N, C-alpha and C positions, 0 to 999 in steps of 0.2 A: 070802646073808647076812640075819643077825636085828637088829632092833632095834638091842639092847645095843651090838652091832658097834658098828652104825652112830652110835650116839650116843658111842662109845669116840672114833671116825675124827672127828667132829663136834668135839667137845670138841678134842679135838688141833689143829685144823685153829684155833681160835678161842685157846688156848693160844699157841700159834708166832705167829698175827699178835699177840698183845697185847703181845710183845716191840719192835714198831714203834709198835704203832696203843694207846694208854692212854685207857680208859671209850672213851666211842661202842657201846656192846654192843649198845645198841636197832639201832644201824643197821649191825651186824656182822651182826646176828640174822637181820634183812631182808635185808639183801643173800643174806647164804647160803639165806633162803626163795627167793626168787627164781631161785636158781642150781637149789634139791632140784627146782622146777618147771620145768627148761630153758626158763625166759623172762626178760625183760628187768626191769631197774629204772630210774628215775630220781630222782637224792638230788640234793636241794633245800637248799639253807643257803645262810650267810654266808663269802663267801669265809675260809680259814686255820682251818675245823673238821676238817680231815685227808678232804675226800671221796677227793681222787685218793688221797692218801695209804692210804686201806683198802682203796680198789679196788686198786691197785700190789700191796699185801703180800698181797692175798687171792691174787694170781693168782703170788706168788714162794712160797708155800703153798701150794699147788695144783700139778698139774703140766701147764699150760696155757701155751698160746701166748700172747701178751699183745700187744696193741700200744696206739696211743693217739691219736686223732685231736682238736689242739687247731683246735676249729671260731672261724673270724674271717671276718667276711661277704664277703671273696670269697675263700673256699676253693669248688671246683667238685664237682660229682659226681664226676667221675673223678678225683678226688685222694681221695677214699675207694675208688673200687671199683679201680680201676687204668686204666688203659690197653694200646693198640697201640701197642709201639716198632717204627721199622724195623730189622732187625737183618740186617749181612752175612756169609755167608758165606764163607770163606777164596778158594771158588770167584770172586767177585767176585757171586753172584747176590745178590740183596737178596728178604727178606719178613719178613711183618710177624707179633708173638710179642706175647702177651698178657702185660703186666708188671703183677700180680696187686696191690692197692690196701692199705692198714691195716685194711682189713675182713675180709681173710682172715687171721683169730686165731681162737681159742677166744673170749679176752673181749679185746673192746672195748670203749675207755675214752671214749668219746665228751664229750670236757670245755666244757662251755659251750658244750652244744649249741642254745642259745636264741640266741647269736650266729649261727648261719650263715643262711641264705638260707633262704627255703621251699623250693627248688629243689634245693638240696645236704640238705637234714635229708629230703628225702623220698627221698632216695638211699639212707639207710640203711632207709628203711622196708619195699624189698623184702627187703633183707637179712634183716631183724628178724621179717615174717609169710613168705616163703617160704623160708627159711633159702639163699636162690642169688640170683646176682648177673646181671645181664644186661649185655651189655657190644654193642655194635652188634645183630650177630646171635646170639650166643653166650649160652647159660646155662653158666655155673659154679657149681657147687654147694660149699656152704660144708660145712666140716670139723664134724663133731657133736664134744662139745657146746659151742653157741656162744649167748654172750649179749654185749648189750649193755647196758654201766652208765654212762649219761651223765649229768652232774651241770650243775645249771643254779645262777645267782646272783637271788636275790628283790630285789633293791634294784638291779639295773643294768640300767634298763629306756631309758634311751638307746643306739642302737645294738643295739637286740636284734629278733628275729621268736618271739613268744612260740610254744610247738610248738600246731598248729592239734588242735581235738579228736580228729581223727579218729587224729591220729597217737599223740597223749599216751594215749590208748585203747589202743594196741598193748603198751603198760606196763604191767606186771601190777599193779606196784607204783611209789606215790610214798611216797620217803622223808623225810621231814621230819628236817633234821638240826639238834641245840641247843646249846646252850655247854655244854662240860664244868662240872663239880661244882668248886668250891673246891679240893679235898682231887686229885681230879685235874691240874686245872690249876697246881698247881705242880710236881706227879707228872713232868708233862709241860716246864716248864721247868728242873725239874733233869735230865731226860732229851738234851734239845736244845740248852741252853745251856749245857753244861758238859763234853759229848763230843765230838769228832766222827767217830770211828768208826763204822763200818755193821755194824748187828747181822746176823751172818749168819743165816739161816732155814733151815731142812730142808723139802722136800717133805712133804706130810703126806699127802696123797689121790693116789694117781696118775688120769690120765682115767679110765681102766675103772674103779677104785672113784666114780668122781662118777657117772658114766653107773648104776650098778649102783645107787648110792645113789637116784636120779632114780628109776630105775625101782620102788623099794621103796617110797618116797615115795607114788607113785600108788597102793599095793596096799593101804596103812594103810584099816581099813576105816574108814565115814563111816551113823552109824544113821539112819533115816526121820527121824524127830523132828529128826535135827541139818540134813540137808538140805534139810526144811520148812522151818527155822528161818532158815537160810542166804537160803533164795529169796524169804520174806516180806521179810525187810530191804530186796534189791534190789528187791523189789516196793514197798514204802513208800517209796522213792525215787519213784516215780515217782506215789505221791499227793499227795505234802506240794507242792501246789502253790503256797502260800502261803510256802513259801521257798524253791521251787527251779523252775526255770527247762527245768530237763532231768535229768530222773535215771539212772540207769542204765541199760545194756543187757544181754541176757544173757549178757556176757563176765565184767561182775564177778561172777555166779550162778559160773561157771565157775571164776574167780580168789577167788572167798571159797572153795569147796569146795578148789581144790588148795594153795595155800598153809595153809589150815588143818591140811591133811594134813600139809603138810610141815613146818610148827610141831611138831604132835605128835611127830614124830619126833626134831626137834630136841631137843626135852624126852625123847625115850625113852620117849615112850608108844606105846603100840600101836590107838588110840584115837582118832578126832576131839572133844573138848570141847566146848563150847557157850563156854567160856573161849576158844578157838581160834578161834574164828571174829569173836569180841568184838575178837579182840587185833589181825585182820589187816583187819577191816570200815578201819579209817582210811587204812592204804597202798592196800587194794585201789579204795576208793570218791573218795578226798578232789581225785582228778586225774578223775575221771567225770560228777560232778553238779557242776552250773553253778545259785550260788544267784541268786535272785529278785532286782529292787533293793530290795525292800522288806526283807530279809534282809541285805543292804550297810546301808541304814537301818540297821540295830537294830544294827549290828555284829557281827554274828555271822561266826566263819570254818569254810571250812566242813569244820572239826574239829566246832565246836559243833554244828553239824545234825546229824552223824554221831551226837553224844552223844544226839540228842532223839530218831531215826531209830532206836538201839539199846534205849531206850526203853521 
């Protein structure tokens, strides 16, 4: 597959998804970057900004099996991974049979992940990191490609369990979703307040095509000075002691390069530019750095600090 074919295929996905999701092109691009990197993304935004709709639509326009986990405080780890059930044969003999949970899908939407308890959140951790699930003393491999796209709501703090740093670090990107522009909002109202009919979506990318796109993304060349620039940005997060309590780990450096390659492919380019690295620095770093009390006192958000690092 060539870069031009890849660009056509990805544009087709966005075009088809655009029949349902209006605006939010930045979020859609970043989710696609995570998928091209065979990684996971955490999507944060206020209720009603089409986070769940966007993920569901992407699963419909790509030929991926989809499952949704609605996280609640009483959700158990076995509700995610699956459990053994007793099965009775016609001879009357009983045996245990494994019933797979919703994590056995290509695209798993973990809705409102911060409402699940830490024990349940960590059940997803092995699946995300190792692409496998252990139940009892048996390990089950998950089918490739495998992505977890989790959503969370930044304003609801009561009854939520913020993701621990180690777990949020497993997400390649943290995507912030903003409000639509006035003309986009008008188009949303026109579409969803006037008709009831569902838009039929075509499958634009097969599973094997997606795996080929992932392999192609990894092959996009990166010049040495761009690699150095990416590593320097991450190193700066560890030096800015006045604004940052903790900097990012080498996982962020790997993420910057991988996401930069995927963004270049998304834009139909055969090389990674400085712009790619700067654009992906925000979703790569915003959940991997911890601001100091001083930074919070100055009312600086993580994005403000990243802007300073990029200067």
